[in-house]
Chimera marker file (.cmm) of the C-alpha trace (Angstrom):
<marker_set name="trace">
<marker id="1" x="-0.006" y="-0.012" z="-0.004" r="1" g="1" b="0" radius="0.5"/>
<marker id="2" x="1.298" y="3.466" z="-0.862" r="1" g="1" b="0" radius="0.5"/>
<marker id="3" x="2.563" y="5.875" z="1.771" r="1" g="1" b="0" radius="0.5"/>
<marker id="4" x="-0.271" y="8.207" z="2.665" r="1" g="1" b="0" radius="0.5"/>
<marker id="5" x="-2.878" y="5.576" z="1.733" r="1" g="1" b="0" radius="0.5"/>
<marker id="6" x="-2.211" y="3.222" z="4.664" r="1" g="1" b="0" radius="0.5"/>
<marker id="7" x="-5.161" y="4.651" z="6.628" r="1" g="1" b="0" radius="0.5"/>
<marker id="8" x="-8.473" y="6.242" z="5.695" r="1" g="1" b="0" radius="0.5"/>
<marker id="9" x="-7.497" y="9.304" z="7.723" r="1" g="1" b="0" radius="0.5"/>
<marker id="10" x="-5.344" y="11.086" z="5.144" r="1" g="1" b="0" radius="0.5"/>
<marker id="11" x="-8.396" y="13.057" z="4.134" r="1" g="1" b="0" radius="0.5"/>
<marker id="12" x="-9.190" y="13.918" z="0.594" r="1" g="1" b="0" radius="0.5"/>
<marker id="13" x="-6.945" y="16.097" z="-1.541" r="1" g="1" b="0" radius="0.5"/>
<marker id="14" x="-9.546" y="18.827" z="-1.160" r="1" g="1" b="0" radius="0.5"/>
<marker id="15" x="-9.477" y="18.490" z="2.637" r="1" g="1" b="0" radius="0.5"/>
<marker id="16" x="-5.669" y="18.811" z="2.717" r="1" g="1" b="0" radius="0.5"/>
<marker id="17" x="-5.717" y="21.766" z="0.349" r="1" g="1" b="0" radius="0.5"/>
<marker id="18" x="-8.406" y="23.493" z="2.406" r="1" g="1" b="0" radius="0.5"/>
<marker id="19" x="-6.405" y="22.957" z="5.622" r="1" g="1" b="0" radius="0.5"/>
<marker id="20" x="-3.196" y="24.285" z="4.069" r="1" g="1" b="0" radius="0.5"/>
<marker id="21" x="-4.901" y="27.377" z="2.654" r="1" g="1" b="0" radius="0.5"/>
<marker id="22" x="-7.056" y="28.084" z="5.701" r="1" g="1" b="0" radius="0.5"/>
<marker id="23" x="-4.558" y="27.811" z="8.562" r="1" g="1" b="0" radius="0.5"/>
<marker id="24" x="-1.164" y="29.492" z="9.024" r="1" g="1" b="0" radius="0.5"/>
<marker id="25" x="0.016" y="28.669" z="12.563" r="1" g="1" b="0" radius="0.5"/>
<marker id="26" x="1.718" y="25.246" z="12.739" r="1" g="1" b="0" radius="0.5"/>
<marker id="27" x="3.154" y="23.745" z="15.935" r="1" g="1" b="0" radius="0.5"/>
<marker id="28" x="5.742" y="21.305" z="14.738" r="1" g="1" b="0" radius="0.5"/>
<marker id="29" x="6.241" y="18.632" z="17.418" r="1" g="1" b="0" radius="0.5"/>
<marker id="30" x="9.684" y="17.092" z="17.040" r="1" g="1" b="0" radius="0.5"/>
<marker id="31" x="11.136" y="19.913" z="14.956" r="1" g="1" b="0" radius="0.5"/>
<marker id="32" x="14.881" y="19.328" z="14.869" r="1" g="1" b="0" radius="0.5"/>
<marker id="33" x="17.655" y="21.869" z="14.996" r="1" g="1" b="0" radius="0.5"/>
<marker id="34" x="19.586" y="19.558" z="12.626" r="1" g="1" b="0" radius="0.5"/>
<marker id="35" x="19.011" y="20.965" z="9.137" r="1" g="1" b="0" radius="0.5"/>
<marker id="36" x="19.451" y="17.479" z="7.660" r="1" g="1" b="0" radius="0.5"/>
<marker id="37" x="16.459" y="16.008" z="9.463" r="1" g="1" b="0" radius="0.5"/>
<marker id="38" x="13.131" y="15.796" z="7.600" r="1" g="1" b="0" radius="0.5"/>
<marker id="39" x="11.346" y="17.892" z="10.235" r="1" g="1" b="0" radius="0.5"/>
<marker id="40" x="13.834" y="20.706" z="9.823" r="1" g="1" b="0" radius="0.5"/>
<marker id="41" x="13.542" y="20.622" z="6.037" r="1" g="1" b="0" radius="0.5"/>
<marker id="42" x="9.760" y="20.688" z="6.286" r="1" g="1" b="0" radius="0.5"/>
<marker id="43" x="9.867" y="23.563" z="8.778" r="1" g="1" b="0" radius="0.5"/>
<marker id="44" x="12.218" y="25.652" z="6.607" r="1" g="1" b="0" radius="0.5"/>
<marker id="45" x="10.038" y="25.002" z="3.563" r="1" g="1" b="0" radius="0.5"/>
<marker id="46" x="6.753" y="25.875" z="5.305" r="1" g="1" b="0" radius="0.5"/>
<marker id="47" x="8.215" y="29.013" z="6.942" r="1" g="1" b="0" radius="0.5"/>
<marker id="48" x="9.486" y="30.151" z="3.534" r="1" g="1" b="0" radius="0.5"/>
<marker id="49" x="5.936" y="29.740" z="2.217" r="1" g="1" b="0" radius="0.5"/>
<marker id="50" x="4.351" y="32.010" z="4.787" r="1" g="1" b="0" radius="0.5"/>
<marker id="51" x="3.443" y="29.675" z="7.652" r="1" g="1" b="0" radius="0.5"/>
<marker id="52" x="4.137" y="30.612" z="11.289" r="1" g="1" b="0" radius="0.5"/>
<marker id="53" x="6.153" y="27.669" z="12.545" r="1" g="1" b="0" radius="0.5"/>
<marker id="54" x="6.130" y="27.046" z="16.284" r="1" g="1" b="0" radius="0.5"/>
<marker id="55" x="8.875" y="24.616" z="17.331" r="1" g="1" b="0" radius="0.5"/>
<marker id="56" x="8.061" y="21.950" z="19.973" r="1" g="1" b="0" radius="0.5"/>
<marker id="57" x="11.008" y="19.898" z="21.154" r="1" g="1" b="0" radius="0.5"/>
<marker id="58" x="11.603" y="19.132" z="24.873" r="1" g="1" b="0" radius="0.5"/>
<marker id="59" x="15.349" y="18.715" z="24.467" r="1" g="1" b="0" radius="0.5"/>
<marker id="60" x="15.625" y="22.137" z="22.871" r="1" g="1" b="0" radius="0.5"/>
<marker id="61" x="13.061" y="23.995" z="24.994" r="1" g="1" b="0" radius="0.5"/>
<marker id="62" x="13.907" y="27.658" z="25.586" r="1" g="1" b="0" radius="0.5"/>
<marker id="63" x="16.366" y="27.705" z="22.710" r="1" g="1" b="0" radius="0.5"/>
<marker id="64" x="15.714" y="28.828" z="19.147" r="1" g="1" b="0" radius="0.5"/>
<marker id="65" x="15.023" y="26.776" z="16.046" r="1" g="1" b="0" radius="0.5"/>
<marker id="66" x="14.398" y="28.664" z="12.765" r="1" g="1" b="0" radius="0.5"/>
<marker id="67" x="14.832" y="31.819" z="14.818" r="1" g="1" b="0" radius="0.5"/>
<marker id="68" x="11.726" y="30.945" z="16.854" r="1" g="1" b="0" radius="0.5"/>
<marker id="69" x="11.377" y="30.069" z="20.528" r="1" g="1" b="0" radius="0.5"/>
<marker id="70" x="11.174" y="26.342" z="21.159" r="1" g="1" b="0" radius="0.5"/>
<marker id="71" x="8.490" y="24.978" z="23.528" r="1" g="1" b="0" radius="0.5"/>
<marker id="72" x="8.767" y="21.726" z="25.502" r="1" g="1" b="0" radius="0.5"/>
<marker id="73" x="5.119" y="20.782" z="25.003" r="1" g="1" b="0" radius="0.5"/>
<marker id="74" x="2.189" y="21.802" z="22.830" r="1" g="1" b="0" radius="0.5"/>
<marker id="75" x="0.130" y="22.876" z="25.844" r="1" g="1" b="0" radius="0.5"/>
<marker id="76" x="2.835" y="25.399" z="26.856" r="1" g="1" b="0" radius="0.5"/>
<marker id="77" x="2.533" y="27.395" z="23.644" r="1" g="1" b="0" radius="0.5"/>
<marker id="78" x="1.394" y="30.990" z="24.364" r="1" g="1" b="0" radius="0.5"/>
<marker id="79" x="0.170" y="31.884" z="20.870" r="1" g="1" b="0" radius="0.5"/>
<marker id="80" x="-2.587" y="30.636" z="18.574" r="1" g="1" b="0" radius="0.5"/>
<marker id="81" x="-2.061" y="27.208" z="17.003" r="1" g="1" b="0" radius="0.5"/>
<marker id="82" x="-4.141" y="25.944" z="14.105" r="1" g="1" b="0" radius="0.5"/>
<marker id="83" x="-2.319" y="22.746" z="13.132" r="1" g="1" b="0" radius="0.5"/>
<marker id="84" x="-0.323" y="20.450" z="15.403" r="1" g="1" b="0" radius="0.5"/>
<marker id="85" x="2.083" y="18.621" z="13.081" r="1" g="1" b="0" radius="0.5"/>
<marker id="86" x="3.599" y="15.553" z="14.702" r="1" g="1" b="0" radius="0.5"/>
<marker id="87" x="7.134" y="14.268" z="13.805" r="1" g="1" b="0" radius="0.5"/>
<marker id="88" x="7.305" y="11.913" z="16.749" r="1" g="1" b="0" radius="0.5"/>
<marker id="89" x="6.706" y="8.132" z="17.125" r="1" g="1" b="0" radius="0.5"/>
<marker id="90" x="3.096" y="6.994" z="17.017" r="1" g="1" b="0" radius="0.5"/>
<marker id="91" x="3.290" y="5.928" z="20.683" r="1" g="1" b="0" radius="0.5"/>
<marker id="92" x="3.619" y="9.625" z="21.607" r="1" g="1" b="0" radius="0.5"/>
<marker id="93" x="0.776" y="10.826" z="19.375" r="1" g="1" b="0" radius="0.5"/>
<marker id="94" x="-2.146" y="10.277" z="21.835" r="1" g="1" b="0" radius="0.5"/>
<marker id="95" x="-0.580" y="12.575" z="24.412" r="1" g="1" b="0" radius="0.5"/>
<marker id="96" x="0.143" y="15.162" z="21.727" r="1" g="1" b="0" radius="0.5"/>
<marker id="97" x="-3.487" y="14.843" z="20.614" r="1" g="1" b="0" radius="0.5"/>
<marker id="98" x="-4.653" y="15.580" z="24.166" r="1" g="1" b="0" radius="0.5"/>
<marker id="99" x="-2.473" y="18.685" z="24.284" r="1" g="1" b="0" radius="0.5"/>
<marker id="100" x="-3.748" y="19.815" z="20.858" r="1" g="1" b="0" radius="0.5"/>
<marker id="101" x="-7.319" y="19.511" z="22.151" r="1" g="1" b="0" radius="0.5"/>
<marker id="102" x="-6.386" y="21.422" z="25.331" r="1" g="1" b="0" radius="0.5"/>
<marker id="103" x="-5.049" y="24.428" z="23.414" r="1" g="1" b="0" radius="0.5"/>
<marker id="104" x="-7.935" y="24.532" z="20.917" r="1" g="1" b="0" radius="0.5"/>
<marker id="105" x="-6.024" y="23.514" z="17.773" r="1" g="1" b="0" radius="0.5"/>
<marker id="106" x="-8.092" y="22.915" z="14.671" r="1" g="1" b="0" radius="0.5"/>
<marker id="107" x="-6.101" y="20.068" z="13.060" r="1" g="1" b="0" radius="0.5"/>
<marker id="108" x="-3.977" y="17.162" z="14.262" r="1" g="1" b="0" radius="0.5"/>
<marker id="109" x="-1.603" y="16.267" z="11.405" r="1" g="1" b="0" radius="0.5"/>
<marker id="110" x="0.440" y="13.090" z="11.841" r="1" g="1" b="0" radius="0.5"/>
<marker id="111" x="3.456" y="12.863" z="9.546" r="1" g="1" b="0" radius="0.5"/>
<marker id="112" x="4.416" y="10.083" z="7.188" r="1" g="1" b="0" radius="0.5"/>
<marker id="113" x="4.653" y="6.814" z="9.096" r="1" g="1" b="0" radius="0.5"/>
<marker id="114" x="3.023" y="8.240" z="12.246" r="1" g="1" b="0" radius="0.5"/>
<marker id="115" x="-0.154" y="6.101" z="12.460" r="1" g="1" b="0" radius="0.5"/>
<marker id="116" x="-2.194" y="6.244" z="15.697" r="1" g="1" b="0" radius="0.5"/>
<marker id="117" x="-5.874" y="5.408" z="15.644" r="1" g="1" b="0" radius="0.5"/>
<marker id="118" x="-5.984" y="6.333" z="19.335" r="1" g="1" b="0" radius="0.5"/>
<marker id="119" x="-4.646" y="9.877" z="18.675" r="1" g="1" b="0" radius="0.5"/>
<marker id="120" x="-7.083" y="10.256" z="15.786" r="1" g="1" b="0" radius="0.5"/>
<marker id="121" x="-10.005" y="9.284" z="18.007" r="1" g="1" b="0" radius="0.5"/>
<marker id="122" x="-8.986" y="11.704" z="20.779" r="1" g="1" b="0" radius="0.5"/>
<marker id="123" x="-8.719" y="14.537" z="18.260" r="1" g="1" b="0" radius="0.5"/>
<marker id="124" x="-11.861" y="13.680" z="16.298" r="1" g="1" b="0" radius="0.5"/>
<marker id="125" x="-13.968" y="13.243" z="19.427" r="1" g="1" b="0" radius="0.5"/>
<marker id="126" x="-12.934" y="16.820" z="20.393" r="1" g="1" b="0" radius="0.5"/>
<marker id="127" x="-13.838" y="18.248" z="16.964" r="1" g="1" b="0" radius="0.5"/>
<marker id="128" x="-10.379" y="18.448" z="15.432" r="1" g="1" b="0" radius="0.5"/>
<marker id="129" x="-9.751" y="17.427" z="11.864" r="1" g="1" b="0" radius="0.5"/>
<marker id="130" x="-7.179" y="14.662" z="11.485" r="1" g="1" b="0" radius="0.5"/>
<marker id="131" x="-4.679" y="14.019" z="8.694" r="1" g="1" b="0" radius="0.5"/>
<marker id="132" x="-2.584" y="10.914" z="9.190" r="1" g="1" b="0" radius="0.5"/>
<marker id="133" x="0.419" y="9.479" z="7.359" r="1" g="1" b="0" radius="0.5"/>
<marker id="134" x="0.881" y="12.573" z="5.188" r="1" g="1" b="0" radius="0.5"/>
<marker id="135" x="3.504" y="15.349" z="5.124" r="1" g="1" b="0" radius="0.5"/>
<marker id="136" x="2.482" y="19.016" z="5.242" r="1" g="1" b="0" radius="0.5"/>
<marker id="137" x="5.510" y="20.037" z="3.154" r="1" g="1" b="0" radius="0.5"/>
<marker id="138" x="4.904" y="17.359" z="0.473" r="1" g="1" b="0" radius="0.5"/>
<marker id="139" x="1.181" y="18.166" z="0.318" r="1" g="1" b="0" radius="0.5"/>
<marker id="140" x="1.907" y="21.900" z="0.030" r="1" g="1" b="0" radius="0.5"/>
<marker id="141" x="4.446" y="21.240" z="-2.732" r="1" g="1" b="0" radius="0.5"/>
<marker id="142" x="1.990" y="18.929" z="-4.516" r="1" g="1" b="0" radius="0.5"/>
<marker id="143" x="-0.713" y="21.612" z="-4.578" r="1" g="1" b="0" radius="0.5"/>
<marker id="144" x="1.440" y="24.655" z="-5.316" r="1" g="1" b="0" radius="0.5"/>
<marker id="145" x="3.976" y="23.333" z="-7.817" r="1" g="1" b="0" radius="0.5"/>
<marker id="146" x="6.959" y="22.564" z="-5.643" r="1" g="1" b="0" radius="0.5"/>
<marker id="147" x="7.151" y="18.910" z="-6.732" r="1" g="1" b="0" radius="0.5"/>
<marker id="148" x="6.692" y="19.604" z="-10.422" r="1" g="1" b="0" radius="0.5"/>
<marker id="149" x="9.848" y="21.722" z="-10.635" r="1" g="1" b="0" radius="0.5"/>
<marker id="150" x="11.981" y="18.695" z="-9.725" r="1" g="1" b="0" radius="0.5"/>
<marker id="151" x="10.203" y="16.407" z="-12.152" r="1" g="1" b="0" radius="0.5"/>
<marker id="152" x="7.797" y="14.584" z="-9.838" r="1" g="1" b="0" radius="0.5"/>
<marker id="153" x="4.159" y="13.996" z="-10.695" r="1" g="1" b="0" radius="0.5"/>
<marker id="154" x="1.936" y="15.954" z="-8.332" r="1" g="1" b="0" radius="0.5"/>
<marker id="155" x="-1.189" y="13.976" z="-9.038" r="1" g="1" b="0" radius="0.5"/>
<marker id="156" x="-2.973" y="17.335" z="-9.574" r="1" g="1" b="0" radius="0.5"/>
<marker id="157" x="-4.042" y="18.147" z="-13.098" r="1" g="1" b="0" radius="0.5"/>
<marker id="158" x="-3.899" y="21.779" z="-14.137" r="1" g="1" b="0" radius="0.5"/>
<marker id="159" x="-3.040" y="23.799" z="-17.220" r="1" g="1" b="0" radius="0.5"/>
<marker id="160" x="-1.244" y="26.464" z="-15.197" r="1" g="1" b="0" radius="0.5"/>
<marker id="161" x="2.163" y="26.363" z="-13.614" r="1" g="1" b="0" radius="0.5"/>
<marker id="162" x="2.066" y="27.385" z="-10.003" r="1" g="1" b="0" radius="0.5"/>
<marker id="163" x="5.685" y="28.657" z="-10.170" r="1" g="1" b="0" radius="0.5"/>
<marker id="164" x="7.216" y="30.839" z="-12.806" r="1" g="1" b="0" radius="0.5"/>
<marker id="165" x="10.337" y="29.134" z="-14.072" r="1" g="1" b="0" radius="0.5"/>
<marker id="166" x="13.138" y="31.631" z="-14.928" r="1" g="1" b="0" radius="0.5"/>
<marker id="167" x="14.348" y="31.648" z="-18.575" r="1" g="1" b="0" radius="0.5"/>
<link id1="1" id2="2" r="1" g="1" b="0" radius="0.2"/>
<link id1="2" id2="3" r="1" g="1" b="0" radius="0.2"/>
<link id1="3" id2="4" r="1" g="1" b="0" radius="0.2"/>
<link id1="4" id2="5" r="1" g="1" b="0" radius="0.2"/>
<link id1="5" id2="6" r="1" g="1" b="0" radius="0.2"/>
<link id1="6" id2="7" r="1" g="1" b="0" radius="0.2"/>
<link id1="7" id2="8" r="1" g="1" b="0" radius="0.2"/>
<link id1="8" id2="9" r="1" g="1" b="0" radius="0.2"/>
<link id1="9" id2="10" r="1" g="1" b="0" radius="0.2"/>
<link id1="10" id2="11" r="1" g="1" b="0" radius="0.2"/>
<link id1="11" id2="12" r="1" g="1" b="0" radius="0.2"/>
<link id1="12" id2="13" r="1" g="1" b="0" radius="0.2"/>
<link id1="13" id2="14" r="1" g="1" b="0" radius="0.2"/>
<link id1="14" id2="15" r="1" g="1" b="0" radius="0.2"/>
<link id1="15" id2="16" r="1" g="1" b="0" radius="0.2"/>
<link id1="16" id2="17" r="1" g="1" b="0" radius="0.2"/>
<link id1="17" id2="18" r="1" g="1" b="0" radius="0.2"/>
<link id1="18" id2="19" r="1" g="1" b="0" radius="0.2"/>
<link id1="19" id2="20" r="1" g="1" b="0" radius="0.2"/>
<link id1="20" id2="21" r="1" g="1" b="0" radius="0.2"/>
<link id1="21" id2="22" r="1" g="1" b="0" radius="0.2"/>
<link id1="22" id2="23" r="1" g="1" b="0" radius="0.2"/>
<link id1="23" id2="24" r="1" g="1" b="0" radius="0.2"/>
<link id1="24" id2="25" r="1" g="1" b="0" radius="0.2"/>
<link id1="25" id2="26" r="1" g="1" b="0" radius="0.2"/>
<link id1="26" id2="27" r="1" g="1" b="0" radius="0.2"/>
<link id1="27" id2="28" r="1" g="1" b="0" radius="0.2"/>
<link id1="28" id2="29" r="1" g="1" b="0" radius="0.2"/>
<link id1="29" id2="30" r="1" g="1" b="0" radius="0.2"/>
<link id1="30" id2="31" r="1" g="1" b="0" radius="0.2"/>
<link id1="31" id2="32" r="1" g="1" b="0" radius="0.2"/>
<link id1="32" id2="33" r="1" g="1" b="0" radius="0.2"/>
<link id1="33" id2="34" r="1" g="1" b="0" radius="0.2"/>
<link id1="34" id2="35" r="1" g="1" b="0" radius="0.2"/>
<link id1="35" id2="36" r="1" g="1" b="0" radius="0.2"/>
<link id1="36" id2="37" r="1" g="1" b="0" radius="0.2"/>
<link id1="37" id2="38" r="1" g="1" b="0" radius="0.2"/>
<link id1="38" id2="39" r="1" g="1" b="0" radius="0.2"/>
<link id1="39" id2="40" r="1" g="1" b="0" radius="0.2"/>
<link id1="40" id2="41" r="1" g="1" b="0" radius="0.2"/>
<link id1="41" id2="42" r="1" g="1" b="0" radius="0.2"/>
<link id1="42" id2="43" r="1" g="1" b="0" radius="0.2"/>
<link id1="43" id2="44" r="1" g="1" b="0" radius="0.2"/>
<link id1="44" id2="45" r="1" g="1" b="0" radius="0.2"/>
<link id1="45" id2="46" r="1" g="1" b="0" radius="0.2"/>
<link id1="46" id2="47" r="1" g="1" b="0" radius="0.2"/>
<link id1="47" id2="48" r="1" g="1" b="0" radius="0.2"/>
<link id1="48" id2="49" r="1" g="1" b="0" radius="0.2"/>
<link id1="49" id2="50" r="1" g="1" b="0" radius="0.2"/>
<link id1="50" id2="51" r="1" g="1" b="0" radius="0.2"/>
<link id1="51" id2="52" r="1" g="1" b="0" radius="0.2"/>
<link id1="52" id2="53" r="1" g="1" b="0" radius="0.2"/>
<link id1="53" id2="54" r="1" g="1" b="0" radius="0.2"/>
<link id1="54" id2="55" r="1" g="1" b="0" radius="0.2"/>
<link id1="55" id2="56" r="1" g="1" b="0" radius="0.2"/>
<link id1="56" id2="57" r="1" g="1" b="0" radius="0.2"/>
<link id1="57" id2="58" r="1" g="1" b="0" radius="0.2"/>
<link id1="58" id2="59" r="1" g="1" b="0" radius="0.2"/>
<link id1="59" id2="60" r="1" g="1" b="0" radius="0.2"/>
<link id1="60" id2="61" r="1" g="1" b="0" radius="0.2"/>
<link id1="61" id2="62" r="1" g="1" b="0" radius="0.2"/>
<link id1="62" id2="63" r="1" g="1" b="0" radius="0.2"/>
<link id1="63" id2="64" r="1" g="1" b="0" radius="0.2"/>
<link id1="64" id2="65" r="1" g="1" b="0" radius="0.2"/>
<link id1="65" id2="66" r="1" g="1" b="0" radius="0.2"/>
<link id1="66" id2="67" r="1" g="1" b="0" radius="0.2"/>
<link id1="67" id2="68" r="1" g="1" b="0" radius="0.2"/>
<link id1="68" id2="69" r="1" g="1" b="0" radius="0.2"/>
<link id1="69" id2="70" r="1" g="1" b="0" radius="0.2"/>
<link id1="70" id2="71" r="1" g="1" b="0" radius="0.2"/>
<link id1="71" id2="72" r="1" g="1" b="0" radius="0.2"/>
<link id1="72" id2="73" r="1" g="1" b="0" radius="0.2"/>
<link id1="73" id2="74" r="1" g="1" b="0" radius="0.2"/>
<link id1="74" id2="75" r="1" g="1" b="0" radius="0.2"/>
<link id1="75" id2="76" r="1" g="1" b="0" radius="0.2"/>
<link id1="76" id2="77" r="1" g="1" b="0" radius="0.2"/>
<link id1="77" id2="78" r="1" g="1" b="0" radius="0.2"/>
<link id1="78" id2="79" r="1" g="1" b="0" radius="0.2"/>
<link id1="79" id2="80" r="1" g="1" b="0" radius="0.2"/>
<link id1="80" id2="81" r="1" g="1" b="0" radius="0.2"/>
<link id1="81" id2="82" r="1" g="1" b="0" radius="0.2"/>
<link id1="82" id2="83" r="1" g="1" b="0" radius="0.2"/>
<link id1="83" id2="84" r="1" g="1" b="0" radius="0.2"/>
<link id1="84" id2="85" r="1" g="1" b="0" radius="0.2"/>
<link id1="85" id2="86" r="1" g="1" b="0" radius="0.2"/>
<link id1="86" id2="87" r="1" g="1" b="0" radius="0.2"/>
<link id1="87" id2="88" r="1" g="1" b="0" radius="0.2"/>
<link id1="88" id2="89" r="1" g="1" b="0" radius="0.2"/>
<link id1="89" id2="90" r="1" g="1" b="0" radius="0.2"/>
<link id1="90" id2="91" r="1" g="1" b="0" radius="0.2"/>
<link id1="91" id2="92" r="1" g="1" b="0" radius="0.2"/>
<link id1="92" id2="93" r="1" g="1" b="0" radius="0.2"/>
<link id1="93" id2="94" r="1" g="1" b="0" radius="0.2"/>
<link id1="94" id2="95" r="1" g="1" b="0" radius="0.2"/>
<link id1="95" id2="96" r="1" g="1" b="0" radius="0.2"/>
<link id1="96" id2="97" r="1" g="1" b="0" radius="0.2"/>
<link id1="97" id2="98" r="1" g="1" b="0" radius="0.2"/>
<link id1="98" id2="99" r="1" g="1" b="0" radius="0.2"/>
<link id1="99" id2="100" r="1" g="1" b="0" radius="0.2"/>
<link id1="100" id2="101" r="1" g="1" b="0" radius="0.2"/>
<link id1="101" id2="102" r="1" g="1" b="0" radius="0.2"/>
<link id1="102" id2="103" r="1" g="1" b="0" radius="0.2"/>
<link id1="103" id2="104" r="1" g="1" b="0" radius="0.2"/>
<link id1="104" id2="105" r="1" g="1" b="0" radius="0.2"/>
<link id1="105" id2="106" r="1" g="1" b="0" radius="0.2"/>
<link id1="106" id2="107" r="1" g="1" b="0" radius="0.2"/>
<link id1="107" id2="108" r="1" g="1" b="0" radius="0.2"/>
<link id1="108" id2="109" r="1" g="1" b="0" radius="0.2"/>
<link id1="109" id2="110" r="1" g="1" b="0" radius="0.2"/>
<link id1="110" id2="111" r="1" g="1" b="0" radius="0.2"/>
<link id1="111" id2="112" r="1" g="1" b="0" radius="0.2"/>
<link id1="112" id2="113" r="1" g="1" b="0" radius="0.2"/>
<link id1="113" id2="114" r="1" g="1" b="0" radius="0.2"/>
<link id1="114" id2="115" r="1" g="1" b="0" radius="0.2"/>
<link id1="115" id2="116" r="1" g="1" b="0" radius="0.2"/>
<link id1="116" id2="117" r="1" g="1" b="0" radius="0.2"/>
<link id1="117" id2="118" r="1" g="1" b="0" radius="0.2"/>
<link id1="118" id2="119" r="1" g="1" b="0" radius="0.2"/>
<link id1="119" id2="120" r="1" g="1" b="0" radius="0.2"/>
<link id1="120" id2="121" r="1" g="1" b="0" radius="0.2"/>
<link id1="121" id2="122" r="1" g="1" b="0" radius="0.2"/>
<link id1="122" id2="123" r="1" g="1" b="0" radius="0.2"/>
<link id1="123" id2="124" r="1" g="1" b="0" radius="0.2"/>
<link id1="124" id2="125" r="1" g="1" b="0" radius="0.2"/>
<link id1="125" id2="126" r="1" g="1" b="0" radius="0.2"/>
<link id1="126" id2="127" r="1" g="1" b="0" radius="0.2"/>
<link id1="127" id2="128" r="1" g="1" b="0" radius="0.2"/>
<link id1="128" id2="129" r="1" g="1" b="0" radius="0.2"/>
<link id1="129" id2="130" r="1" g="1" b="0" radius="0.2"/>
<link id1="130" id2="131" r="1" g="1" b="0" radius="0.2"/>
<link id1="131" id2="132" r="1" g="1" b="0" radius="0.2"/>
<link id1="132" id2="133" r="1" g="1" b="0" radius="0.2"/>
<link id1="133" id2="134" r="1" g="1" b="0" radius="0.2"/>
<link id1="134" id2="135" r="1" g="1" b="0" radius="0.2"/>
<link id1="135" id2="136" r="1" g="1" b="0" radius="0.2"/>
<link id1="136" id2="137" r="1" g="1" b="0" radius="0.2"/>
<link id1="137" id2="138" r="1" g="1" b="0" radius="0.2"/>
<link id1="138" id2="139" r="1" g="1" b="0" radius="0.2"/>
<link id1="139" id2="140" r="1" g="1" b="0" radius="0.2"/>
<link id1="140" id2="141" r="1" g="1" b="0" radius="0.2"/>
<link id1="141" id2="142" r="1" g="1" b="0" radius="0.2"/>
<link id1="142" id2="143" r="1" g="1" b="0" radius="0.2"/>
<link id1="143" id2="144" r="1" g="1" b="0" radius="0.2"/>
<link id1="144" id2="145" r="1" g="1" b="0" radius="0.2"/>
<link id1="145" id2="146" r="1" g="1" b="0" radius="0.2"/>
<link id1="146" id2="147" r="1" g="1" b="0" radius="0.2"/>
<link id1="147" id2="148" r="1" g="1" b="0" radius="0.2"/>
<link id1="148" id2="149" r="1" g="1" b="0" radius="0.2"/>
<link id1="149" id2="150" r="1" g="1" b="0" radius="0.2"/>
<link id1="150" id2="151" r="1" g="1" b="0" radius="0.2"/>
<link id1="151" id2="152" r="1" g="1" b="0" radius="0.2"/>
<link id1="152" id2="153" r="1" g="1" b="0" radius="0.2"/>
<link id1="153" id2="154" r="1" g="1" b="0" radius="0.2"/>
<link id1="154" id2="155" r="1" g="1" b="0" radius="0.2"/>
<link id1="155" id2="156" r="1" g="1" b="0" radius="0.2"/>
<link id1="156" id2="157" r="1" g="1" b="0" radius="0.2"/>
<link id1="157" id2="158" r="1" g="1" b="0" radius="0.2"/>
<link id1="158" id2="159" r="1" g="1" b="0" radius="0.2"/>
<link id1="159" id2="160" r="1" g="1" b="0" radius="0.2"/>
<link id1="160" id2="161" r="1" g="1" b="0" radius="0.2"/>
<link id1="161" id2="162" r="1" g="1" b="0" radius="0.2"/>
<link id1="162" id2="163" r="1" g="1" b="0" radius="0.2"/>
<link id1="163" id2="164" r="1" g="1" b="0" radius="0.2"/>
<link id1="164" id2="165" r="1" g="1" b="0" radius="0.2"/>
<link id1="165" id2="166" r="1" g="1" b="0" radius="0.2"/>
<link id1="166" id2="167" r="1" g="1" b="0" radius="0.2"/>
</marker_set>
C-alpha cells in the first residue's frame, strides 16, 4: 500500500488543500535543530511559504530553532495554534493529541509513518480534523507546484504552472 494511503485518515486532496490554505500557525512537534532532518527541512520550507512555525522539542526548549522560541510541550505554547504537526513516534501521538485539544487547535496532522488510531480518536472526538500518514511540506508542494519543478508527478491536473520558471 502506498505511503499516505495506509489509513483512511489522510483526508481527501480537497481536505488537505483547504487545511493548508485556511490555517497558518503550525506547531511542529519534534522539529529538529539539525537541518538534515526531515522535520527541519519541512519547517524551513513551510516558513518560507508564509506559515508561522512554532517549534516543539523538549530537548531544545527555551532555545531557538528557525529563529523561533522552542516549547517543551504543545500545551505550553502561548500563541494561537491551528495545526499540530507531529514528527514523533506513534506511541507519543495520543498525548500530543490531548495537548492539541487542550489548546484549541483545529487540526492534528500526523506525519508520514506516524499512524495512531488512538490519537485520531482523541482529536476527532474533540472536533479536530485529522490528517494521518501525510507530510504538510509534500502536500503543500503537490498543490502549489513545488514537486513539479523537480520532475515529480503531483497527481494534480492543471493547465497552469504554479511557479514561474526563470528563462
